N, C-alpha and C positions, 0 to 999 in steps of 0.2 A: 474441724469446726462444723463443716457442712453435715457430717455424720451426726454430730451432737444435736444440731438443729432438727435433723430428720427424725432422730430418736424421740426428741421432745414432742415433735408434731404427732408422731404415732401415739405416744402416751396420752397426749391431749385428746386426740380423736377417740381413743379407746375409752377414756374417762367420760367423754361427752356421750358416746353411745350407751355406756352403762347408765348414765344419768337419765337419758331419754327413755331407755328401756324401763328403768325403775319408775319414772313418772307415768309412763303409759300403763304399767302394771297397777299403779295406785289408782289411776283413773278408771281402769277396767274393773278393779275390785270395788270401787265406790259405786260404780254404775251397774254392777252385776244385777241382772234381773232376778226376781224372786220366783221360785218354783211354786206354782199353785196347781193342785189337782183336785178334781171333783169325782168322787166315786159315788155312783148313783144307779138307779134303775128306772127305766122309762115310764112305768106306770105307778110308781110311788108318788102320791099327790104332793108330798112335801119336797121331793126331788124336783118335780115339775115346777112347783111354785118358786123354789130357790133359783132355778135356771131363768125363769121368766121375770121374777120380781126383784132378784138380787144380783145374780152373777152377770146379767146383761149390762149392768151399770158400768162395768169396766170399759165398755166400748164408748161410753159417753163422758166419763169423768176424768179421763187422762191416765187412769191406772194401767191400762193395757200396755203402755210403753214401759212399765216397770215390772212386768210379770211374764213368765213362761207358763201359759195355761194349758192344761191337758184335761180331757174328759175321758172317763172310764165307765162305759155303760154296761154294768154287770150287777153290782149291788149285792143283794142277799141271795143270789142264785147258788145252786149247788151242782156239782158234777158227779155222776156215778156211771161207771163203765162208759165214759166218753159222751154220755148224754146229759144235757143241761136241763135242770128244772128250775123254774123261777117262782118267786114269792107270789106273784099275781098271775101265775098260770102261763100257758103257752103263748098267749097274745103278748105278754110282756117279753118273753124270750125272743119272739119275732121282732118286736120293735127295738129291743136291745141290739139285735143283730143288724137291723136296718141302720141304726145310728152308728154302730161300729163300722159298717160298710161306707157310710157317708164320710166318716173320719178318714178312712182308707182311700176313698175315691177322690176326696178333696182335702189334701193335707193342710192347705191354707186355713188357719183358724177362723179367719173372717168368713170363709165360705161354709165350712162344716158347722160352725157354731150357729150361723144364721138358719141353716136347715134344722138343726136340733132344736133351736129356739122355737121355730115354727111348729114342729111336731109336739114339743112339750106344751106350747101354748094351746094346742088343740086338746091335749090331755087335761089341762086345767079347765078348759071350757066344756069338758065332757063330750068332745067330738073326736076322740082318738082314732076312730075308724076312717076319718077323712084325711089321714096323714099324707096320702099320695098327692093331695092338692098342694102340698108345699113345693113340689117340683115346679108346678106352673106359676105359683105365686112368686117364686124367687127366680124364675127363668133358668132353671137348672135341668140339664139333661138327665133323665131318670135311668138311662141304660147302665152306667157303671155301677150304680147302687143296686139296681134290679139284678144284673148279672151276678153281683157279689152275693146277695142274700139267697139267691136260688141255687148257688153252687156250694161246694165244700169250703170255699174261701170264707164265706160268712161264718160258718161254724167254727173254723179255725181261729178267726179273729175273736169270736166270743170266748173261746177257750183261752186265748192269749190274755184277754182282759180278766178272765177268771183267775189265772195264775198270778197276774199282777195284783189283783185284789187280795187273794189269799196270802200273798207275800208281805202284806202290810204289817209293820211293827210300830206300835202295838196293833194287834188285829182290829179291824173295824167291828163295831158293835151294831151299827144301824146305818141307814142312809137318809138324807145325804151325809156323806163323810167327807169333810173338807180338810185338806192338808196344805199348810202354808209353810214353806221353807223347812219341810221335814216334820213339822209339828201338827198333829191332828188337833182340830179345834173343838172336838166333841160337840156339845149342844150350843156352843157359842158361835156356830158356823155363820150365822147371819151377820156377825160382826167381822167378817173375814177381811174387809178393807182395812180396818184398823191394824190387823196383824200384818198385812202387806206393808203398810206404811212404816210399821215398827221395824220390819226386817229389811226394808230397802235402804241401801247405804248411799245412794246418790241423792241429787236434789229432789226432794219429795214433790210429787204432783200437788197442785193446789188443793185438791179434795182432802189431802191429809191434814190440812190446817184446821179443819172443822171436826176432826175425829178424835175422840178421847183415846188415850193410850190404853190398850187392853191390859187387864190384870192377868197375872200368871195363871195358867190353866191348871186346875186340880182335877184329876180323874174322878169322876163322880159315878154313883150308882144310877143306872138308867131306870126310869120309871115309864111304863107303857102309858100312852096317851099324850106324850109331848109331840112336838112338831117333827117327828122322825118316823121312819119305818123300821121296825125291829125284825130280827130273826124270829121265826115261829110266832108272829104276831096275829096269825089268823087272817080273816078276810078284812082287807082295808079298802075303804071307799075309793073309787077312782076320782071322785070330784070332792074337793074340800067343802067345808060347810059354808053357808051363805055369808057369814061374817068375813071369813078369810077370803072367799071368792070376790067379795065386793072391794077388798083392799088391794087386789092385784092390779098393777099397772104395767103394761107392756112398754118397756122403755127403749128397746132396740129399734131404731128406724129402719126403713126398707133399704136405704142406700147409703146413708151417711155413716161415718165412723161413730 
């Protein structure tokens, strides 16, 4: 009889463990963060505006807790014989590498995003050559980033981001190129928060309540002149026009989430 009781106890414990494991799996699945990636280039005015005016909002509206955000500073660059050429010239290649080094030096998203946000804010304001001031503004040690971009490490990071960009399926057509949960948003990228809310399976952040559900994306023929930077688009201004510039609001605070 004692053996029977012991056997039943073991069965009960096993069933309980299975139940607990299944419940934990359900909770984990429901609360799985949504993968969000921004493929961009440092001197594309529309990439800079998206970082400053749109993407930074996730640090304020509660969506940050629902996403895994990654930044890929490469954009419409090309590689030939190991040498990288960028859409907006060598200065863009340099700043792409600086931002790649910042991501490498400070893996914490809250740190490297704040630096990239500062640099791209200067791009928006037409002051891109003042990018080094961001170290002092944010009280960040410049040495790890400086050592990186002055060495082969920086070049290899840029090549890595190039391979990552070139591996996109479907291939990117322009920048900024935003991918949410594996789905490129094409020119609806400014509505990225609605796609995050749709993809997130957990309890949605409050910001989701006021967002309209996105309509299914249909691949469209790109027309030059929209708010994106295209391959072979020629000379693109570093500073957006006065109307767009006036509408930019820098929403990321210096210290707060």
